C-alpha positions as CSV (number, residue, x, y, z in Angstrom):
1,M,36.5,14.6,9.4
2,T,31.9,15.5,10.3
3,E,30.1,12.6,11.6
4,Q,27.6,11.0,9.6
5,L,25.2,8.0,9.3
6,S,23.6,5.7,7.1
7,F,20.9,4.5,7.5
8,I,17.0,2.9,6.1
9,H,13.6,3.5,7.2
10,A,10.4,0.7,6.5
11,A,7.9,-0.2,7.9
12,D,4.7,-2.4,6.7
13,L,6.4,-5.4,5.6
14,H,2.8,-6.7,6.1
15,L,4.7,-10.8,5.6
16,D,2.4,-13.4,4.6
17,S,-0.3,-11.1,3.3
18,P,-3.0,-12.9,1.9
19,F,-3.9,-10.9,-0.6
20,Q,-7.5,-10.9,-0.8
21,G,-9.9,-9.7,-4.3
22,L,-7.8,-11.4,-6.0
23,A,-9.8,-14.6,-6.9
24,S,-9.6,-14.6,-11.0
25,V,-6.1,-14.5,-11.1
26,P,-4.6,-18.2,-12.4
27,E,-3.0,-20.1,-9.5
28,A,0.8,-20.1,-10.9
29,I,0.5,-16.3,-10.3
30,F,-1.1,-15.8,-7.3
31,K,1.9,-17.8,-5.6
32,Q,3.8,-15.1,-7.1
33,I,2.2,-13.1,-5.3
34,Q,1.9,-14.6,-2.1
35,G,5.3,-14.6,-2.0
36,S,5.5,-10.7,-2.9
37,T,5.9,-9.6,0.4
38,F,8.5,-12.3,1.2
39,D,10.6,-10.8,-1.9
40,A,10.1,-7.1,-1.1
41,L,12.0,-8.2,2.3
42,D,14.7,-9.9,0.0
43,N,15.2,-6.6,-1.6
44,L,15.0,-4.8,1.3
45,V,18.2,-6.7,2.5
46,K,19.8,-6.7,-1.1
47,T,19.7,-2.9,-0.8
48,A,21.2,-2.3,3.1
49,I,24.4,-4.7,2.2
50,G,24.8,-2.7,-1.4
51,K,24.4,0.7,0.4
52,K,26.7,-0.2,3.3
53,V,24.4,1.4,5.6
54,D,24.9,1.1,9.5
55,F,21.1,0.1,10.7
56,I,17.9,-0.6,9.7
57,L,14.4,0.8,10.7
58,L,11.2,-1.4,11.0
59,V,8.4,0.8,12.0
60,G,5.9,-1.7,12.7
61,D,3.2,-4.4,11.3
62,L,6.5,-6.3,10.6
63,F,3.5,-9.0,10.1
64,D,0.3,-9.2,8.8
65,N,-1.9,-10.2,11.6
66,E,-0.5,-10.9,15.2
67,R,-0.5,-14.6,15.2
68,Q,2.4,-14.6,12.5
69,S,3.1,-17.6,10.6
70,L,6.5,-20.2,11.1
71,K,7.0,-19.4,7.8
72,A,6.9,-15.8,8.0
73,Q,8.7,-15.7,11.2
74,I,11.9,-17.6,9.8
75,K,12.2,-15.8,6.5
76,L,12.5,-12.6,8.5
77,K,14.7,-14.2,11.1
78,N,16.8,-15.7,8.0
79,A,17.1,-11.7,6.5
80,F,18.1,-10.6,10.0
81,E,20.9,-13.7,10.1
82,E,22.1,-12.1,6.3
83,L,22.4,-8.9,7.8
84,Y,24.5,-10.1,11.1
85,R,26.8,-11.2,9.1
86,H,27.3,-8.1,7.3
87,N,28.0,-5.8,10.0
88,I,24.3,-3.7,10.0
89,N,22.0,-3.9,13.3
90,V,18.4,-3.8,13.4
91,Y,15.9,-2.0,14.8
92,M,12.2,-2.5,15.4
93,S,8.7,-2.1,16.4
94,Y,5.5,-3.4,16.5
95,G,2.5,-1.7,15.4
96,N,-1.4,-2.7,15.4
97,H,-1.4,-5.6,13.1
98,D,1.6,-7.9,14.5
99,F,1.0,-6.1,18.2
100,I,3.1,-8.4,21.0
101,N,0.0,-9.7,23.2
102,G,-0.8,-12.1,20.4
103,N,2.3,-13.4,19.1
104,T,2.7,-16.5,21.4
105,Y,5.6,-17.8,19.9
106,P,7.9,-15.5,19.0
107,V,11.1,-16.9,17.2
108,T,14.9,-15.3,18.1
109,Y,16.5,-13.9,16.3
110,P,20.0,-12.9,16.1
111,D,22.5,-10.2,18.7
112,N,22.4,-7.7,16.1
113,V,18.0,-7.4,16.0
114,Y,16.8,-4.7,19.0
115,I,12.9,-4.7,19.5
116,F,11.2,-2.4,21.6
117,K,9.3,-4.5,23.7
118,E,6.7,-2.4,25.4
119,E,4.4,0.4,24.9
120,K,6.1,3.0,26.8
121,V,8.9,5.2,24.4
122,G,12.3,3.4,25.0
123,Y,15.5,3.7,23.3
124,F,18.8,2.5,21.9
125,T,21.8,3.8,21.4
126,F,24.1,2.8,18.0
127,N,27.7,3.1,18.8
128,Q,30.4,2.9,16.5
129,K,34.1,2.9,16.7
130,G,32.9,2.7,20.8
131,K,31.5,5.7,21.2
132,P,28.2,6.2,21.0
133,L,26.8,7.8,17.1
134,A,22.7,8.0,17.8
135,N,20.0,7.0,19.7
136,I,16.8,5.7,18.4
137,H,13.7,5.6,20.7
138,G,10.5,4.0,19.9
139,F,8.0,1.8,21.1
140,S,5.5,-0.9,20.2
141,Y,1.6,-2.2,20.7
142,E,1.3,-4.7,23.2
143,N,-2.5,-4.7,22.5
144,R,-3.8,-4.1,19.3
145,S,-4.5,-0.7,19.3
146,I,-3.1,2.8,21.0
147,N,-5.4,5.5,21.3
148,E,-3.3,7.7,23.4
149,N,-0.8,10.4,21.7
150,K,3.1,9.1,22.5
151,T,4.5,12.6,21.7
152,A,4.9,13.5,24.9
153,E,7.1,10.6,25.8
154,F,9.6,11.6,22.6
155,Q,12.4,13.4,24.7
156,V,15.9,13.4,23.4
157,Q,17.9,11.3,25.9
158,N,21.7,10.7,26.3
159,G,23.3,14.2,24.8
160,E,26.4,12.3,23.9
161,A,25.3,11.3,21.0
162,A,25.0,12.9,17.3
163,F,22.2,11.5,16.4
164,H,18.8,11.2,17.6
165,I,15.9,9.5,15.1
166,A,11.8,8.9,16.7
167,M,9.8,5.7,15.6
168,L,6.6,6.3,15.8
169,H,3.7,4.0,14.2
170,G,0.5,5.8,14.2
171,S,-1.3,8.5,12.5
172,L,-2.2,12.2,12.8
173,Y,-4.9,13.1,14.1
174,S,-6.5,14.6,10.6
175,N,-6.4,11.6,9.1
176,T,-9.7,10.1,8.6
177,E,-8.9,7.6,5.7
178,H,-7.0,5.2,8.1
179,D,-8.0,3.8,11.5
180,T,-6.0,6.4,13.9
181,Y,-3.6,4.5,16.3
182,A,-1.3,6.6,18.7
183,P,-2.0,9.8,16.9
184,F,-0.4,12.6,16.4
185,H,-0.5,16.0,15.6
186,L,2.4,17.8,13.4
187,S,3.8,20.3,14.9
188,E,3.7,17.7,17.9
189,L,6.7,16.4,16.6
190,S,8.1,19.4,14.3
191,D,8.9,21.2,18.2
192,K,11.1,18.2,19.4
193,E,14.7,18.2,19.5
194,F,14.6,15.3,17.0
195,D,17.0,14.8,13.8
196,Y,15.1,12.2,11.8
197,F,10.9,10.9,12.7
198,A,10.5,7.0,10.8
199,L,7.1,7.2,10.6
200,G,4.9,3.7,10.1
201,H,1.1,2.8,9.6
202,I,0.5,4.9,6.6
203,H,0.5,3.0,3.8
204,Q,1.0,5.5,0.8
205,R,5.1,7.0,1.3
206,E,4.4,10.6,2.3
207,I,8.0,12.9,3.3
208,M,5.4,15.3,6.0
209,K,8.4,17.4,6.3
210,T,11.8,18.3,5.9
211,D,13.6,20.2,8.5
212,P,13.5,17.5,10.6
213,P,12.2,15.1,8.3
214,I,9.2,13.4,9.1
215,I,8.6,10.6,7.0
216,Y,5.9,7.8,6.0
217,S,8.1,5.2,3.9
218,G,4.4,3.3,3.1
219,N,4.4,-0.4,3.1
220,T,7.7,-2.2,0.9
221,Q,3.9,-4.6,-0.9
222,G,1.3,-3.2,-2.5
223,R,-1.1,-5.8,-1.6
224,N,-4.4,-4.6,-3.3
225,R,-5.8,-1.6,-5.9
226,K,-5.6,0.9,-3.1
227,E,-1.9,0.2,-2.8
228,A,-0.9,1.4,-6.3
229,G,2.3,2.1,-7.6
230,A,5.7,1.4,-6.8
231,K,7.0,0.5,-3.3
232,G,9.7,0.7,-0.7
233,C,11.8,2.6,1.6
234,Y,14.3,5.5,2.0
235,H,17.7,5.2,2.5
236,V,18.3,8.2,4.9
237,V,21.8,10.2,5.3
238,L,22.3,12.0,8.1
239,D,25.9,14.9,7.8
240,K,25.6,17.1,11.1
241,G,25.4,20.4,10.3
242,Q,24.0,19.2,6.4
243,A,20.3,18.7,5.3
244,A,19.2,15.0,5.3
245,D,19.9,13.6,2.2
246,V,16.7,11.0,1.2
247,T,16.4,9.2,-1.1
248,F,13.5,6.8,-2.2
249,I,14.4,3.2,-3.1
250,P,11.7,0.6,-4.9
251,L,11.3,-2.5,-3.4
252,Q,8.5,-4.3,-4.5
253,A,7.9,-7.7,-6.5
254,I,5.1,-7.0,-8.4
255,Q,3.1,-3.8,-8.8
256,F,-0.7,-3.1,-8.3
257,N,-1.1,-0.1,-11.3
258,R,-4.6,1.5,-12.5
259,L,-4.8,2.2,-16.1
260,T,-7.1,3.7,-18.1
261,V,-7.1,2.7,-22.0
262,D,-9.2,5.3,-24.4
263,V,-11.1,3.0,-26.8
264,S,-13.0,5.7,-28.6
265,D,-11.7,4.8,-32.0
266,C,-12.5,1.2,-32.2
267,T,-15.0,0.0,-34.6
268,E,-14.3,-3.3,-34.1
269,P,-13.5,-5.7,-31.0
270,H,-10.7,-7.1,-32.4
271,V,-9.6,-3.4,-32.7
272,M,-9.8,-2.8,-29.2
273,E,-7.5,-5.7,-28.2
274,K,-4.6,-4.1,-30.1
275,V,-5.4,-0.6,-28.4
276,I,-5.7,-2.0,-25.1
277,Q,-1.6,-4.0,-25.6
278,H,-0.6,-1.2,-27.2
279,T,-1.5,1.1,-23.8
280,I,0.0,-1.7,-21.9
281,E,2.9,-1.7,-23.5
282,E,4.1,2.1,-23.7
283,Q,4.4,2.3,-19.9
284,S,7.6,1.4,-18.2
285,Y,7.0,-1.3,-15.9
286,Q,9.9,-3.2,-14.7
287,V,8.5,-5.8,-12.7
288,P,4.8,-7.8,-13.1
289,Q,2.0,-5.5,-12.9
290,L,-1.8,-6.4,-11.8
291,L,-3.9,-4.0,-13.6
292,F,-7.3,-2.2,-13.1
293,V,-7.6,-0.9,-16.7
294,E,-10.5,1.3,-17.1
295,L,-11.5,1.4,-20.6
296,K,-12.9,4.6,-21.4
297,G,-15.5,5.0,-25.2
298,R,-18.3,7.0,-26.6
299,G,-21.8,5.9,-28.0
300,Q,-23.0,2.4,-27.4
301,S,-20.5,0.3,-28.9
302,L,-18.6,-0.4,-25.8
303,N,-21.9,-1.0,-23.6
304,K,-23.0,-3.8,-26.4
305,W,-19.9,-5.3,-26.3
306,S,-19.9,-5.6,-22.9
307,R,-23.3,-7.3,-22.6
308,D,-22.6,-9.5,-25.2
309,G,-19.0,-10.8,-24.1
310,Y,-16.7,-9.4,-25.9
311,V,-15.1,-7.4,-23.6
312,E,-14.4,-9.8,-20.8
313,E,-13.1,-12.0,-23.4
314,T,-10.8,-9.7,-25.1
315,I,-9.2,-9.5,-21.8
316,E,-8.7,-13.0,-21.7
317,L,-7.0,-13.1,-24.5
318,L,-5.2,-10.4,-23.1
319,N,-4.5,-12.0,-20.2
320,D,-3.3,-15.3,-21.8
321,A,-0.7,-14.2,-24.1
322,S,0.6,-12.4,-21.0
323,I,1.2,-15.2,-17.9
324,T,3.8,-17.3,-20.2
325,K,6.1,-13.9,-19.8
326,D,8.4,-13.6,-17.1
327,R,7.2,-9.9,-16.6
328,W,3.5,-10.1,-16.9
329,D,0.7,-7.9,-16.7
330,F,-2.3,-9.0,-15.3
331,I,-5.6,-7.3,-15.7
332,Y,-7.3,-8.5,-12.5
333,R,-10.4,-5.9,-13.1
334,Y,-11.3,-3.6,-15.4
335,K,-14.8,-1.6,-15.5
336,I,-16.2,0.6,-18.4
337,K,-16.9,4.8,-18.6
338,V,-18.6,5.5,-21.5
339,N,-18.9,9.2,-22.4
340,Q,-22.5,10.3,-21.9
341,A,-24.7,11.3,-24.8
342,Y,-27.4,13.2,-22.8
343,D,-27.1,15.8,-19.8
344,E,-27.6,14.2,-16.7
345,K,-28.1,17.4,-15.0
346,E,-31.5,18.3,-17.4
347,L,-32.5,14.4,-17.0
348,V,-32.4,15.0,-13.4
349,K,-35.0,17.7,-13.7
350,G,-37.6,16.2,-15.2
351,D,-40.8,15.4,-14.9
352,H,-40.2,11.3,-16.6
353,F,-39.3,7.8,-15.3
354,I,-35.0,8.5,-16.3
355,G,-35.6,11.7,-13.9
356,E,-37.5,10.3,-10.9
357,L,-35.0,7.2,-11.3
358,L,-31.8,9.7,-11.4
359,R,-33.1,11.8,-8.2
360,H,-33.6,8.5,-6.0
361,S,-29.9,7.1,-7.1
362,E,-28.5,9.8,-5.2
363,D,-28.8,8.3,-2.1
364,A,-29.3,4.2,-3.3
365,P,-28.0,3.0,-0.3
366,I,-25.6,0.1,-2.1
367,H,-24.7,-2.3,1.3
368,T,-27.5,-2.9,1.7
369,Y,-27.3,-4.7,-1.8
370,T,-24.3,-5.9,-0.9
371,E,-24.4,-6.8,2.9
372,E,-25.4,-10.3,2.3
373,L,-22.4,-11.0,0.4
374,Y,-19.9,-9.7,2.7
375,R,-21.5,-11.3,6.0
376,H,-20.7,-15.2,4.0
377,K,-18.2,-17.0,5.9
378,Q,-16.5,-18.2,2.5
379,A,-16.9,-15.3,0.5
380,R,-15.7,-12.5,3.2
381,K,-12.3,-13.9,2.9
382,Y,-11.7,-12.9,-0.7
383,I,-12.9,-9.8,-1.0
384,E,-12.0,-6.3,0.0
385,S,-14.0,-4.1,1.9
386,M,-15.6,-1.5,0.0
387,T,-15.2,1.8,0.2
388,L,-17.3,5.1,0.4
389,A,-15.3,6.1,-3.7
390,D,-15.9,1.6,-4.3
391,E,-19.6,2.8,-3.7
392,N,-20.0,5.9,-5.2
393,D,-18.5,4.3,-8.7
394,I,-20.5,1.2,-8.0
395,R,-23.0,4.0,-8.1
396,E,-22.5,6.0,-11.5
397,Q,-21.8,2.8,-12.8
398,A,-25.0,1.2,-12.5
399,K,-26.8,4.6,-13.5
400,S,-24.4,4.8,-16.9
401,L,-26.1,1.2,-18.0
402,L,-29.9,2.1,-17.1
403,I,-29.9,5.6,-18.1
404,N,-28.1,4.4,-21.6
405,E,-29.9,1.2,-21.7
406,L,-33.5,3.5,-21.1
407,L,-32.8,6.3,-23.6
408,K,-31.3,3.6,-26.9
409,G,-35.4,3.6,-28.0
410,G,-35.3,6.8,-28.3
411,D,-35.8,11.1,-26.7
């Protein structure tokens, strides 16, 4: 009989996340959103028990910040105790959000929990029937950041074990979209004699390589519009001499999604409401949704409805009807995109006011107009940081609105 290992790879639980940028959400729904990271944890435990796994890997950022709330620590402790009752081990590390030296009052976890307590790479041995079956290697962040490459420290130890697994909370050197911590090159990992690399820190799941498996599980619960789609963990079965069996399992309690609705054929605002509702109902969502809706139209009708407040009223009507349902769909943000009736490339060449406006708009520094808001002590608690894509989006919407208004009077 061949040796086999079954485990779950998860990371970035971010328990007790504040969920910024959702100020418009009703209180009843917001309470569900605030509890969603804990619901995802419950789903993780149920999945592990249902799959009868040998252990769970938790690769950093279990908490949203280093000063972990008592609620978050107790919830995690209770989850571990439930796993203990089913003889499931947990191997966990701390990341850049929940680094060790920031946690002043840690909770004691049950004996099935094995924590990597220092930045030097170490390992634990998982035994089955009194024999070593797997060595799990990893490290934790002692302070907020690790800037050095840790891959050289990952060396296979104790050759008696059939499987060797590495846990690494960090990012590729080439990844410019996130803060770079514990950076590595993909080739550095694939050259190691490990059977599986469990990665954390990046919230978008990705199978970077299959032989050996080098995988980001992503986070277990989306927390903003940039973390849209299903979130969860991977169930992994390793069997000596065979390719790894890797299956994604969704865990999210609430899902962020982006939805495009074409309202070009709507002649009246009330027709637009029906079209949006029908488009939402066509989606095969299994859990409540937080929707960022893009309304696409042509001509001036959509812009006029927006100016007159009809679009906002339509969204409010849809939300009021939805929040009474157990599985609600709440539109927390929307934007208007009107198909242009003009050729921007030709306008920008023109020796006229609109041409001058377009030429200046390309370099307009959006942050100059928003920095006061982001410096505001209270406001910055509730708004997300702005990305380059966000700035470009604002620029395009402002440009479209201005040009459409200027062109209304004629040629």
